[in-house]
VOPAGU-2260 file (C-alpha; in pm, 1 decimal, decimal comma):
REM VOPAGU-2260
SITE   aa  ch    i         X         Y         Z
SITE  UNK   A    0   13558,0   -1496,5   14692,2
SITE  UNK   A    1   13304,2   -1507,3   14970,8
SITE  UNK   A    2   12953,8   -1622,1   14929,0
SITE  UNK   A    3   12667,7   -1464,7   15130,2
SITE  UNK   A    4   12287,2   -1490,8   15172,7
SITE  UNK   A    5   12107,8   -1148,6   15154,5
SITE  UNK   A    6   11760,8   -1059,3   15127,8
SITE  UNK   A    7   11684,3    -776,8   14817,4
SITE  UNK   A    8   11359,6    -572,8   14790,3
SITE  UNK   A    9   11273,2    -500,4   14426,8
SITE  UNK   A   10   10998,1    -303,9   14265,4
SITE  UNK   A   11   10902,1    -430,2   13899,5
SITE  UNK   A   12   10596,0    -375,4   13713,7
SITE  UNK   A   13   10484,1    -725,5   13535,3
SITE  UNK   A   14   10129,4    -858,3   13386,2
SITE  UNK   A   15    9975,6   -1143,5   13570,2
SITE  UNK   A   16    9752,7   -1361,2   13365,9
SITE  UNK   A   17    9477,1   -1426,8   13655,5
SITE  UNK   A   18    9218,2   -1678,0   13599,8
SITE  UNK   A   19    8964,5   -1436,4   13544,3
SITE  UNK   A   20    9166,4   -1231,4   13292,0
SITE  UNK   A   21    9224,7   -1584,4   13105,3
SITE  UNK   A   22    8839,9   -1624,1   13103,5
SITE  UNK   A   23    8786,1   -1309,3   12974,9
SITE  UNK   A   24    9036,3   -1348,2   12658,8
SITE  UNK   A   25    8889,9   -1695,8   12577,0
SITE  UNK   A   26    8545,9   -1557,5   12591,8
SITE  UNK   A   27    8650,5   -1249,1   12331,1
SITE  UNK   A   28    8773,3   -1504,8   12050,4
SITE  UNK   A   29    8456,1   -1717,2   12088,8
SITE  UNK   A   30    8226,1   -1761,3   11809,8
SITE  UNK   A   31    7855,3   -1695,1   11884,7
SITE  UNK   A   32    7786,6   -2094,5   11872,6
SITE  UNK   A   33    8078,3   -2151,1   12094,9
SITE  UNK   A   34    7972,1   -1873,2   12338,4
SITE  UNK   A   35    7610,2   -1991,5   12372,4
SITE  UNK   A   36    7751,3   -2368,5   12454,1
SITE  UNK   A   37    8006,8   -2201,9   12713,8
SITE  UNK   A   38    7740,4   -2020,7   12875,4
SITE  UNK   A   39    7472,9   -2327,6   12874,6
SITE  UNK   A   40    7764,3   -2554,1   13021,9
SITE  UNK   A   41    7824,3   -2271,5   13322,0
SITE  UNK   A   42    7451,2   -2272,5   13403,8
SITE  UNK   A   43    7462,6   -2658,7   13426,1
SITE  UNK   A   44    7754,9   -2632,5   13654,6
SITE  UNK   A   45    7673,0   -2325,2   13854,4
SITE  UNK   A   46    7349,0   -2331,3   14054,5
SITE  UNK   A   47    7377,4   -1959,0   14127,1
SITE  UNK   A   48    7340,8   -1865,9   13765,4
SITE  UNK   A   49    7002,0   -1865,1   13583,2
SITE  UNK   A   50    6838,7   -1750,1   13254,1
SITE  UNK   A   51    6652,5   -1397,4   13356,1
SITE  UNK   A   52    6442,1   -1424,0   13051,5
SITE  UNK   A   53    6300,9   -1833,3   13145,0
SITE  UNK   A   54    6263,0   -1716,6   13506,0
SITE  UNK   A   55    6064,3   -1387,9   13406,7
SITE  UNK   A   56    5867,7   -1616,6   13175,0
SITE  UNK   A   57    5813,6   -1894,8   13448,5
SITE  UNK   A   58    5707,7   -1638,2   13703,7
SITE  UNK   A   59    5446,8   -1498,7   13435,9
SITE  UNK   A   60    5291,4   -1848,0   13390,1
SITE  UNK   A   61    5254,2   -1907,1   13739,0
SITE  UNK   A   62    5049,6   -1603,4   13777,6
SITE  UNK   A   63    4833,0   -1668,9   13481,9
SITE  UNK   A   64    4807,8   -2030,6   13629,4
SITE  UNK   A   65    4672,1   -1897,2   13951,3
SITE  UNK   A   66    4415,8   -1645,5   13797,4
SITE  UNK   A   67    4289,9   -1916,6   13559,7
SITE  UNK   A   68    4250,9   -2167,3   13869,1
SITE  UNK   A   69    4018,0   -1893,8   14042,6
SITE  UNK   A   70    3820,7   -1824,7   13739,1
SITE  UNK   A   71    3768,4   -2199,7   13693,8
SITE  UNK   A   72    3629,2   -2239,6   14032,1
SITE  UNK   A   73    3371,6   -1968,1   13956,7
SITE  UNK   A   74    3267,4   -2110,2   13636,8
SITE  UNK   A   75    3212,2   -2487,2   13765,3
SITE  UNK   A   76    2889,1   -2420,9   13927,6
SITE  UNK   A   77    2749,3   -2277,9   13633,0
SITE  UNK   A   78    2856,5   -2531,8   13386,2
SITE  UNK   A   79    2723,4   -2801,4   13569,8
SITE  UNK   A   80    2407,2   -2789,2   13404,0
SITE  UNK   A   81    2535,5   -2828,6   13057,7
SITE  UNK   A   82    2713,8   -3112,8   13124,0
SITE  UNK   A   83    2416,6   -3292,4   13220,8
SITE  UNK   A   84    2360,6   -3385,2   12890,2
SITE  UNK   A   85    2311,9   -3751,4   12874,7
SITE  UNK   A   86    2550,1   -3846,3   12599,3
SITE  UNK   A   87    2369,2   -4200,6   12522,3
SITE  UNK   A   88    2098,6   -4003,2   12385,1
SITE  UNK   A   89    2307,9   -3903,1   12089,4
SITE  UNK   A   90    2248,4   -4142,4   11754,2
SITE  UNK   A   91    2543,7   -4337,2   11752,7
SITE  UNK   A   92    2413,2   -4594,1   11580,3
SITE  UNK   A   93    2445,6   -4391,8   11274,5
SITE  UNK   A   94    2781,6   -4370,1   11293,4
SITE  UNK   A   95    2859,1   -4708,4   11396,0
SITE  UNK   A   96    2627,1   -4912,7   11177,8
SITE  UNK   A   97    2691,8   -4743,9   10847,0
SITE  UNK   A   98    3029,9   -4892,2   10726,2
SITE  UNK   A   99    3011,1   -4750,4   10353,6
SITE  UNK   A  100    3173,1   -4437,3   10480,3
SITE  UNK   A  101    3532,4   -4624,8   10532,7
SITE  UNK   A  102    3759,0   -4748,4   10245,1
SITE  UNK   A  103    3887,4   -5122,2   10241,8
SITE  UNK   A  104    4204,9   -5007,5   10052,7
SITE  UNK   A  105    4291,5   -4781,2   10353,3
SITE  UNK   A  106    4506,8   -4919,1   10610,1
SITE  UNK   A  107    4525,5   -4734,9   10943,3
SITE  UNK   A  108    4798,3   -4756,9   11199,1
SITE  UNK   A  109    4697,7   -5065,4   11476,3
SITE  UNK   A  110    4562,2   -4922,8   11816,6
SITE  UNK   A  111    4810,0   -4982,9   12060,1
SITE  UNK   A  112    5104,4   -5016,5   11866,9
SITE  UNK   A  113    5379,0   -4768,0   11942,9
SITE  UNK   A  114    5423,4   -4529,7   11654,0
SITE  UNK   A  115    5789,9   -4434,2   11529,0
SITE  UNK   A  116    5979,5   -4185,8   11668,7
SITE  UNK   A  117    6032,1   -3841,8   11494,6
SITE  UNK   A  118    6395,0   -3943,6   11454,0
SITE  UNK   A  119    6318,0   -4306,8   11287,7
SITE  UNK   A  120    6105,1   -4090,2   11040,9
SITE  UNK   A  121    6430,3   -3888,8   10903,8
SITE  UNK   A  122    6617,9   -4028,6   10618,0
SITE  UNK   A  123    6965,7   -3909,2   10501,7
SITE  UNK   A  124    7125,4   -3920,9   10154,7
SITE  UNK   A  125    7288,1   -4246,3   10021,0
SITE  UNK   A  126    7670,6   -4195,9   10039,3
SITE  UNK   A  127    7926,3   -4348,1    9796,2
SITE  UNK   A  128    8021,3   -4626,3   10003,5
SITE  UNK   A  129    7654,9   -4734,1   10043,4
SITE  UNK   A  130    7591,6   -4718,5    9662,3
SITE  UNK   A  131    7901,2   -4915,0    9579,9
SITE  UNK   A  132    7790,4   -5199,5    9837,2
SITE  UNK   A  133    7462,6   -5229,7    9709,5
SITE  UNK   A  134    7590,4   -5249,7    9343,8
SITE  UNK   A  135    7857,2   -5520,2    9477,5
SITE  UNK   A  136    7625,6   -5740,2    9626,3
SITE  UNK   A  137    7432,9   -5766,0    9271,5
SITE  UNK   A  138    7740,5   -5781,6    9065,1
SITE  UNK   A  139    7887,9   -6127,0    8941,7
SITE  UNK   A  140    8212,0   -6256,4    9089,0
SITE  UNK   A  141    8339,2   -6516,6    9340,7
SITE  UNK   A  142    8320,0   -6462,0    9707,4
SITE  UNK   A  143    8673,2   -6397,6    9744,0
SITE  UNK   A  144    8633,8   -6111,1    9452,2
SITE  UNK   A  145    8339,0   -5958,4    9654,1
SITE  UNK   A  146    8540,8   -5973,2    9982,7
SITE  UNK   A  147    8826,4   -5765,0    9799,6
SITE  UNK   A  148    8546,9   -5557,6    9674,2
SITE  UNK   A  149    8431,2   -5474,6   10018,8
SITE  UNK   A  150    8786,8   -5392,6   10124,2
SITE  UNK   A  151    8845,7   -5156,6    9790,1
SITE  UNK   A  152    8537,4   -4999,5    9847,0
SITE  UNK   A  153    8617,8   -4919,4   10228,7
SITE  UNK   A  154    8956,6   -4746,5   10114,3
SITE  UNK   A  155    8778,2   -4516,7    9851,3
SITE  UNK   A  156    8782,8   -4164,1    9945,1
SITE  UNK   A  157    8497,6   -3891,7    9886,4
SITE  UNK   A  158    8631,9   -3796,8    9547,7
SITE  UNK   A  159    8597,4   -4143,4    9446,5
SITE  UNK   A  160    8956,4   -4246,8    9400,4
SITE  UNK   A  161    9146,6   -4539,0    9572,1
SITE  UNK   A  162    9446,5   -4354,8    9636,2
SITE  UNK   A  163    9610,0   -4446,5    9970,8
SITE  UNK   A  164    9578,9   -4812,5    9924,9
SITE  UNK   A  165    9778,4   -5019,9    9673,3
SITE  UNK   A  166    9626,5   -5355,4    9526,1
SITE  UNK   A  167    9920,5   -5550,0    9693,8
SITE  UNK   A  168    9836,5   -5403,0   10053,9
SITE  UNK   A  169    9491,6   -5520,0    9981,9
SITE  UNK   A  170    9591,7   -5855,1    9864,3
SITE  UNK   A  171    9803,7   -5885,2   10184,6
SITE  UNK   A  172    9512,5   -5786,4   10393,9
SITE  UNK   A  173    9260,8   -6041,1   10275,6
SITE  UNK   A  174    9532,6   -6290,0   10253,6
SITE  UNK   A  175    9482,6   -6334,2    9857,2
SITE  UNK   A  176    9677,7   -6286,6    9560,3
SITE  UNK   A  177    9768,1   -5979,3    9372,1
SITE  UNK   A  178    9564,7   -6131,8    9041,8
SITE  UNK   A  179    9289,9   -6172,3    9249,9
SITE  UNK   A  180    9271,0   -5828,4    9406,6
SITE  UNK   A  181    9311,9   -5682,0    9062,1
SITE  UNK   A  182    9006,4   -5871,4    8917,2
SITE  UNK   A  183    8833,7   -5746,5    9260,0
SITE  UNK   A  184    8932,8   -5360,5    9139,9
SITE  UNK   A  185    8795,0   -5436,9    8807,5
SITE  UNK   A  186    8463,2   -5542,6    8928,7
SITE  UNK   A  187    8463,5   -5242,4    9149,1
SITE  UNK   A  188    8559,8   -4992,1    8856,6
SITE  UNK   A  189    8282,0   -5125,1    8663,0
SITE  UNK   A  190    8043,1   -5001,0    8920,3
SITE  UNK   A  191    7841,1   -4682,3    8894,2
SITE  UNK   A  192    7984,6   -4384,1    8912,3
SITE  UNK   A  193    8175,1   -4411,0    8616,8
SITE  UNK   A  194    8540,2   -4365,9    8713,2
SITE  UNK   A  195    8502,3   -4491,5    9051,1
SITE  UNK   A  196    8793,6   -4646,8    9224,3
SITE  UNK   A  197    9049,6   -4507,3    9008,2
SITE  UNK   A  198    9387,5   -4468,0    9140,3
SITE  UNK   A  199    9457,2   -4126,0    8938,2
SITE  UNK   A  200    9312,1   -3908,1    8695,4
SITE  UNK   A  201    9450,7   -4043,4    8380,6
SITE  UNK   A  202    9312,9   -4385,9    8511,5
SITE  UNK   A  203    8960,2   -4249,5    8616,6
SITE  UNK   A  204    8931,0   -4061,2    8255,6
SITE  UNK   A  205    9028,8   -4381,7    8069,9
SITE  UNK   A  206    8734,5   -4587,0    8266,7
SITE  UNK   A  207    8494,6   -4326,5    8166,5
SITE  UNK   A  208    8572,4   -4305,6    7816,2
SITE  UNK   A  209    8590,2   -4710,6    7775,5
SITE  UNK   A  210    8266,5   -4692,7    7915,0
SITE  UNK   A  211    8121,0   -4430,9    7681,5
SITE  UNK   A  212    8248,2   -4643,2    7419,7
SITE  UNK   A  213    8555,3   -4420,9    7323,4
SITE  UNK   A  214    8808,9   -4677,8    7396,3
SITE  UNK   A  215    9085,3   -4671,4    7083,9
SITE  UNK   A  216    8994,5   -4359,8    6941,2
SITE  UNK   A  217    9164,9   -4012,8    6958,0
SITE  UNK   A  218    9050,1   -3919,8    7317,6
SITE  UNK   A  219    9196,1   -4229,3    7461,3
SITE  UNK   A  220    9534,7   -4151,3    7288,1
SITE  UNK   A  221    9526,2   -3797,1    7445,2
SITE  UNK   A  222    9424,7   -3918,9    7802,4
SITE  UNK   A  223    9716,3   -4158,4    7780,8
SITE  UNK   A  224    9994,7   -3928,2    7663,3
SITE  UNK   A  225    9890,9   -3570,3    7614,7
SITE  UNK   A  226    9716,1   -3488,7    7903,5
SITE  UNK   A  227    9986,5   -3190,0    7958,4
SITE  UNK   A  228    9944,6   -3062,0    7625,5
SITE  UNK   A  229    9563,0   -3072,9    7670,4
SITE  UNK   A  230    9598,4   -2889,7    7981,8
SITE  UNK   A  231    9761,5   -2596,6    7788,4
SITE  UNK   A  232    9557,2   -2612,2    7510,7
SITE  UNK   A  233    9839,4   -2711,2    7230,0
SITE  UNK   A  234    9598,7   -2833,7    6993,0
SITE  UNK   A  235    9804,7   -2785,4    6683,5
SITE  UNK   A  236   10103,0   -2980,6    6844,9
SITE  UNK   A  237    9854,7   -3267,5    6949,7
SITE  UNK   A  238    9719,5   -3278,4    6601,7
SITE  UNK   A  239   10038,8   -3300,8    6440,3
SITE  UNK   A  240   10196,3   -3591,5    6650,3
SITE  UNK   A  241    9850,6   -3777,6    6669,2
SITE  UNK   A  242    9823,0   -3711,2    6250,0
SITE  UNK   A  243    9485,8   -3587,2    6293,5
SITE  UNK   A  244    9319,2   -3245,7    6223,3
SITE  UNK   A  245    9311,6   -2975,5    6466,4
SITE  UNK   A  246    8933,1   -2995,5    6479,4
SITE  UNK   A  247    8934,8   -3332,4    6568,5
SITE  UNK   A  248    9175,9   -3279,7    6841,7
SITE  UNK   A  249    8923,0   -2998,2    6944,3
SITE  UNK   A  250    8629,4   -3210,7    6956,2
SITE  UNK   A  251    8811,3   -3473,8    7170,7
SITE  UNK   A  252    8922,2   -3222,4    7411,9
SITE  UNK   A  253    8560,1   -3127,2    7450,8
SITE  UNK   A  254    8460,1   -3488,0    7509,8
SITE  UNK   A  255    8699,7   -3494,5    7775,7
SITE  UNK   A  256    8611,5   -3192,8    7934,1
SITE  UNK   A  257    8227,2   -3343,2    7963,8
SITE  UNK   A  258    8378,4   -3629,2    8187,7
SITE  UNK   A  259    8365,2   -3646,7    8568,4
SITE  UNK   A  260    8724,4   -3557,9    8736,1
SITE  UNK   A  261    8566,6   -3645,0    9072,9
SITE  UNK   A  262    8337,8   -3933,9    9044,4
SITE  UNK   A  263    8229,0   -3932,4    9400,6
SITE  UNK   A  264    8129,6   -3565,2    9365,8
SITE  UNK   A  265    7760,9   -3612,8    9319,1
SITE  UNK   A  266    7762,2   -3849,7    9653,2
SITE  UNK   A  267    7954,1   -3561,3    9878,4
SITE  UNK   A  268    7742,7   -3492,0   10200,5
SITE  UNK   A  269    7731,5   -3116,3   10206,0
SITE  UNK   A  270    7544,2   -2950,5   10497,5
SITE  UNK   A  271    7427,1   -2608,0   10449,2
SITE  UNK   A  272    7602,4   -2379,8   10714,6
SITE  UNK   A  273    7361,5   -2081,6   10850,6
SITE  UNK   A  274    7539,6   -1810,2   10971,1
SITE  UNK   A  275    7390,1   -1605,1   11236,1
SITE  UNK   A  276    7499,6   -1234,6   11286,1
SITE  UNK   A  277    7653,9   -1104,7   11626,5
SITE  UNK   A  278    7583,1    -774,2   11519,7
SITE  UNK   A  279    7357,4    -598,4   11299,5
SITE  UNK   A  280    7436,7    -245,0   11127,2
SITE  UNK   A  281    7080,0     -86,1   11057,0
SITE  UNK   A  282    7031,3     254,7   10876,9
SITE  UNK   A  283    6766,0     473,9   11067,9
SITE  UNK   A  284    6696,3     837,7   11006,5
SITE  UNK   A  285    7001,1     847,5   10761,0
SITE  UNK   A  286    7231,2     717,6   11017,6
SITE  UNK   A  287    7387,5     361,9   11067,6
SITE  UNK   A  288    7278,6     233,0   11401,6
SITE  UNK   A  289    7471,9     -53,6   11574,4
SITE  UNK   A  290    7245,2    -350,8   11716,3
SITE  UNK   A  291    7383,3    -640,9   11890,8
SITE  UNK   A  292    7223,2    -955,3   11864,0
SITE  UNK   A  293    7131,3   -1129,0   12183,6
SITE  UNK   A  294    6838,1   -1383,8   12044,6
SITE  UNK   A  295    6891,2   -1719,3   12182,1
SITE  UNK   A  296    7152,3   -1628,0   12382,6
SITE  UNK   A  297    7058,9   -1678,2   12767,2
SITE  UNK   A  298    7058,7   -1336,9   12954,4
SITE  UNK   A  299    7221,4   -1439,3   13287,0
SITE  UNK   A  300    7135,0   -1321,3   13627,4
SITE  UNK   A  301    7242,6   -1439,8   13983,0
SITE  UNK   A  302    6972,4   -1642,0   14174,2
SITE  UNK   A  303    6880,8   -1414,2   14435,5
SITE  UNK   A  304    6812,6   -1726,5   14672,5
SITE  UNK   A  305    7155,8   -1780,6   14702,9
SITE  UNK   A  306    7215,4   -1440,2   14811,5
SITE  UNK   A  307    6969,2   -1469,6   15100,7
SITE  UNK   A  308    7084,4   -1787,7   15170,3
SITE  UNK   A  309    7444,2   -1656,8   15297,7
SITE  UNK   A  310    7255,3   -1322,2   15483,6
SITE  UNK   A  311    7041,2   -1594,6   15659,1
SITE  UNK   A  312    7375,9   -1760,3   15753,3
SITE  UNK   A  313    7488,9   -2090,5   15734,8
SITE  UNK   A  314    7764,9   -2358,3   15809,8
SITE  UNK   A  315    8120,3   -2245,5   15686,4
SITE  UNK   A  316    8125,0   -2512,7   15452,7
SITE  UNK   A  317    7800,0   -2428,6   15242,4
SITE  UNK   A  318    7891,2   -2064,1   15269,2
SITE  UNK   A  319    8240,0   -2105,2   15111,7
SITE  UNK   A  320    8108,3   -2271,6   14823,7
SITE  UNK   A  321    7813,1   -2065,6   14766,3
SITE  UNK   A  322    8056,1   -1762,3   14738,4
SITE  UNK   A  323    8305,7   -1926,3   14519,6
SITE  UNK   A  324    8011,0   -1980,8   14281,2
SITE  UNK   A  325    7902,5   -1625,7   14344,2
SITE  UNK   A  326    8226,2   -1482,9   14234,4
SITE  UNK   A  327    8245,3   -1712,8   13935,8
SITE  UNK   A  328    7902,9   -1613,7   13808,7
SITE  UNK   A  329    7991,3   -1236,5   13877,8
SITE  UNK   A  330    8309,2   -1255,3   13679,9
SITE  UNK   A  331    8136,9   -1460,3   13399,6
SITE  UNK   A  332    7864,0   -1200,8   13384,5
SITE  UNK   A  333    8118,8    -931,8   13363,8
SITE  UNK   A  334    8316,2   -1114,9   13078,5
SITE  UNK   A  335    8017,2   -1117,1   12875,9
SITE  UNK   A  336    7950,6    -775,4   12925,4
SITE  UNK   A  337    8287,8    -655,1   12849,3
SITE  UNK   A  338    8268,3    -895,4   12529,6
SITE  UNK   A  339    7962,5    -731,6   12385,0
SITE  UNK   A  340    8089,7    -403,5   12482,7
SITE  UNK   A  341    8407,6    -446,9   12271,4
SITE  UNK   A  342    8211,5    -594,4   11967,8
SITE  UNK   A  343    7972,5    -310,8   11960,6
SITE  UNK   A  344    8245,7     -45,6   11959,3
SITE  UNK   A  345    8458,5    -243,3   11688,3
SITE  UNK   A  346    8180,7    -255,2   11466,4
SITE  UNK   A  347    8079,5      94,6   11525,3
SITE  UNK   A  348    8437,5     213,9   11450,4
SITE  UNK   A  349    8409,4      -4,0   11119,9
SITE  UNK   A  350    8079,5     122,0   11022,8
SITE  UNK   A  351    8211,9     493,1   11083,0
SITE  UNK   A  352    8516,4     406,5   10849,8
SITE  UNK   A  353    8327,6     235,4   10597,1
SITE  UNK   A  354    8014,8     461,4   10542,2
SITE  UNK   A  355    8079,2     459,3   10153,9
SITE  UNK   A  356    8076,1      58,5   10139,5
SITE  UNK   A  357    7786,6      68,1   10355,1
SITE  UNK   A  358    7601,8     294,8   10104,4
SITE  UNK   A  359    7725,3     167,4    9787,6
SITE  UNK   A  360    7908,4    -142,7    9796,1
SITE  UNK   A  361    8216,1    -333,7    9760,3
SITE  UNK   A  362    8380,4    -120,7    9510,9
SITE  UNK   A  363    8408,2     160,4    9755,5
SITE  UNK   A  364    8552,5     -44,0   10046,4
SITE  UNK   A  365    8844,6     143,1   10205,9
SITE  UNK   A  366    9168,5      23,5   10302,6
SITE  UNK   A  367    9179,8     -45,5   10686,1
SITE  UNK   A  368    9425,2    -202,5   10936,3
SITE  UNK   A  369    9386,8    -334,9   11288,3
SITE  UNK   A  370    9560,2     -63,6   11446,0
SITE  UNK   A  371    9284,9     224,4   11309,8
SITE  UNK   A  372    9022,6      41,8   11489,4
SITE  UNK   A  373    9258,0      -7,7   11824,9
SITE  UNK   A  374    9328,9     346,0   11798,9
SITE  UNK   A  375    8946,3     457,4   11794,4
SITE  UNK   A  376    8860,5     232,9   12079,8
SITE  UNK   A  377    9161,5     247,3   12291,2
SITE  UNK   A  378    9237,0    -113,8   12256,8
SITE  UNK   A  379    9537,7    -321,0   12159,7
SITE  UNK   A  380    9582,1    -441,5   11818,4
SITE  UNK   A  381    9573,4    -798,9   11960,9
SITE  UNK   A  382    9229,5    -698,4   12126,9
SITE  UNK   A  383    9069,0    -608,6   11797,4
SITE  UNK   A  384    9219,8    -926,1   11623,5
SITE  UNK   A  385    9056,9   -1180,3   11859,6
SITE  UNK   A  386    8701,6   -1003,4   11874,5
SITE  UNK   A  387    8667,5   -1004,5   11505,0
SITE  UNK   A  388    8763,2   -1350,5   11466,4
SITE  UNK   A  389    8477,2   -1586,4   11369,1
SITE  UNK   A  390    8181,8   -1273,6   11437,9
SITE  UNK   A  391    7943,2   -1168,6   11146,9
SITE  UNK   A  392    7768,4    -862,5   11087,8
SITE  UNK   A  393    7480,7    -772,6   10886,4
SITE  UNK   A  394    7507,1    -488,8   10677,0
SITE  UNK   A  395    7265,2    -336,5   10385,2
SITE  UNK   A  396    7561,9    -504,3   10144,2
SITE  UNK   A  397    7523,8    -836,8   10303,6
SITE  UNK   A  398    7682,8   -1049,1   10590,5
SITE  UNK   A  399    8022,2   -1018,9   10609,6
SITE  UNK   A  400    8279,8   -1169,5   10874,4
SITE  UNK   A  401    8418,7    -858,2   11087,5
SITE  UNK   A  402    8771,7    -930,3   10933,3
SITE  UNK   A  403    8680,8    -890,2   10581,2
SITE  UNK   A  404    8711,4    -489,2   10624,7
SITE  UNK   A  405    9081,2    -557,6   10718,8
SITE  UNK   A  406    9300,6    -538,8   10404,4
SITE  UNK   A  407    9635,6    -346,8   10254,1
SITE  UNK   A  408    9589,0     -20,9   10032,6
SITE  UNK   A  409    9690,1      48,5    9706,4
SITE  UNK   A  410    9742,6     406,6    9571,3
SITE  UNK   A  411    9536,7     517,3    9274,4
SITE  UNK   A  412    9632,9     775,5    9005,1
SITE  UNK   A  413    9400,5    1042,1    9154,2
SITE  UNK   A  414    9592,3    1044,4    9482,5
SITE  UNK   A  415    9337,4     835,9    9706,5
SITE  UNK   A  416    9383,6     481,8    9831,0
SITE  UNK   A  417    9167,9     180,7    9732,5
SITE  UNK   A  418    9148,0    -138,4    9940,2
SITE  UNK   A  419    9327,1    -457,8    9792,4
SITE  UNK   A  420    8974,7    -638,8    9832,5
SITE  UNK   A  421    8815,9    -393,9    9584,7
SITE  UNK   A  422    9090,3    -443,6    9336,0
SITE  UNK   A  423    9052,9    -825,0    9366,4
SITE  UNK   A  424    8667,4    -764,8    9293,4
SITE  UNK   A  425    8746,0    -562,3    8976,9
SITE  UNK   A  426    8978,0    -829,7    8852,4
SITE  UNK   A  427    8740,2   -1094,8    8890,6
SITE  UNK   A  428    8451,2    -875,8    8756,3
SITE  UNK   A  429    8686,6    -842,2    8475,9
SITE  UNK   A  430    8754,5   -1185,9    8401,5
SITE  UNK   A  431    8380,6   -1265,4    8442,2
SITE  UNK   A  432    8270,5   -1067,2    8173,1
SITE  UNK   A  433    8577,6   -1162,7    7935,5
SITE  UNK   A  434    8508,5   -1348,8    7591,2
SITE  UNK   A  435    8598,4   -1716,1    7655,5
SITE  UNK   A  436    8775,4   -1748,9    7291,1
SITE  UNK   A  437    8962,8   -1449,4    7324,1
SITE  UNK   A  438    9044,1   -1422,0    7744,4
SITE  UNK   A  439    9219,4   -1140,6    7926,7
SITE  UNK   A  440    9569,7   -1203,9    7990,4
SITE  UNK   A  441    9737,7    -996,8    8283,9
SITE  UNK   A  442    9834,9    -702,6    8051,7
SITE  UNK   A  443    9505,4    -665,8    7947,0
SITE  UNK   A  444    9378,4    -650,2    8300,2
SITE  UNK   A  445    9659,5    -380,5    8384,2
SITE  UNK   A  446    9524,6    -180,6    8110,8
SITE  UNK   A  447    9181,0    -220,8    8228,9
SITE  UNK   A  448    9274,8    -116,2    8585,9
SITE  UNK   A  449    9457,5     170,3    8466,8
SITE  UNK   A  450    9131,3     289,9    8305,4
SITE  UNK   A  451    8961,2     305,9    8659,5
SITE  UNK   A  452    9295,7     503,9    8824,2
SITE  UNK   A  453    9445,3     202,0    8942,5
SITE  UNK   A  454    9827,4     156,8    8843,9
SITE  UNK   A  455    9928,4    -156,9    8953,1
SITE  UNK   A  456   10228,2    -414,7    8816,8
SITE  UNK   A  457   10144,1    -690,9    8610,4
SITE  UNK   A  458   10296,9    -936,2    8857,5
SITE  UNK   A  459   10022,2    -775,9    9135,7
SITE  UNK   A  460    9772,7    -879,4    8909,8
SITE  UNK   A  461    9893,9   -1243,2    8860,1
SITE  UNK   A  462    9927,9   -1249,2    9224,4
SITE  UNK   A  463    9575,2   -1141,3    9293,5
SITE  UNK   A  464    9452,8   -1332,5    9042,9
SITE  UNK   A  465    9624,0   -1668,5    9184,1
SITE  UNK   A  466    9463,2   -1582,8    9521,2
SITE  UNK   A  467    9110,0   -1589,5    9343,3
SITE  UNK   A  468    9212,6   -1900,7    9193,3
SITE  UNK   A  469    9182,4   -1810,6    8817,7
SITE  UNK   A  470    9412,8   -1991,3    8618,4
SITE  UNK   A  471    9598,4   -1792,0    8359,0
SITE  UNK   A  472    9456,8   -1649,4    8015,5
SITE  UNK   A  473    9592,7   -1964,2    7822,6
SITE  UNK   A  474    9389,4   -2232,5    8040,6
SITE  UNK   A  475    9076,4   -2013,9    8030,0
SITE  UNK   A  476    9037,2   -2008,5    7642,9
SITE  UNK   A  477    8788,4   -2221,8    7469,5
SITE  UNK   A  478    8841,9   -2258,5    7106,9
SITE  UNK   A  479    8448,1   -2328,4    7050,9
């Protein structure tokens, strides 16, 4: 068979991901904070870009400063006579000689000394490690035990447990015996908070029970050998095994419930996360209006100086550099405008479809999928998925992530459809109002939903209850 070389011409369509298109897609899925950081970074790297709001304010300040200087020149002559007052004619002796007005108990910051900065005046919450280290310094023990104690504290997790490191490993790291490491562990376990440095939940609860003087009681026996029965509330079985009354078991269970399963919880550093909505849905004259939130976001424009610089002519290297930066700036501004337009149109579509939710609340949330909005605004579903990621909308019912409004549907007995989010809300509300001594099981919840014209299977209720992290009725039941 002969092998030959030839040139064929074919016509084909394919999508080419240009750098500009990649940038537009990347900006589309960024959160508000990430977007602000990207824009600020671009402004630092591209001299062609500037913030229109800042520049306008600067121009206004410059004009005001010019007018102020002119007025100052006119008033200078008029004020000369007033400034001619002899300051030494004032009776300063009345202020300097009379020391009775000053308290000797007050200490003022010395003149000339540098005051601490604002950052130095701030304080942070005491963490679990610092709390334990402080106590270890004051605790009794040998130098080796305290050295081991520092290692143990360094391996305690945020929940207050020593989970990832064994006593044998700690002894090997410190070059000591396992017996010494165990002695150091007992010293740390005697520190506050109670139950700290335990290796599992059972040991954590036993430490707390011992420190409360419950060692050797029915409480300790239940923690040691009947935790599974306690979780399932098998009080009668435990009472028979322990040869005590059911009431004694219930009292012991109540004492165990009062113990802290995560000793490090009070020292957990929790930062409040403030959500700044990307868009607002506001009711005006009976209709909902969509308003984009541009507060705090730079309003980009191209600095006219560089446009004029190209027009006036310059060397080829400078011209190529400026043209490159101009193209980059134009693409960024265009991508941001397209991003804002897509967020606006997506929110507008959601608001039109969820009018009842905006008026009346979560019970009236309608089922909706990405395709519904994609067809409304003429875009692909993947675009809607990107634009609703990490974007928040402020509505009359509260602040929600845009993705919140997309959910599956469940048919009602009336023939209409309900959002699965609404059904979950019904389940959560029913359980929150139940009698703790006679909680609702999944069959009871099914009957309650049927009374609301929602016909779903028991296994679906169990699924939604699990997604809400609500335990079954047998675990929720409280005997007292």
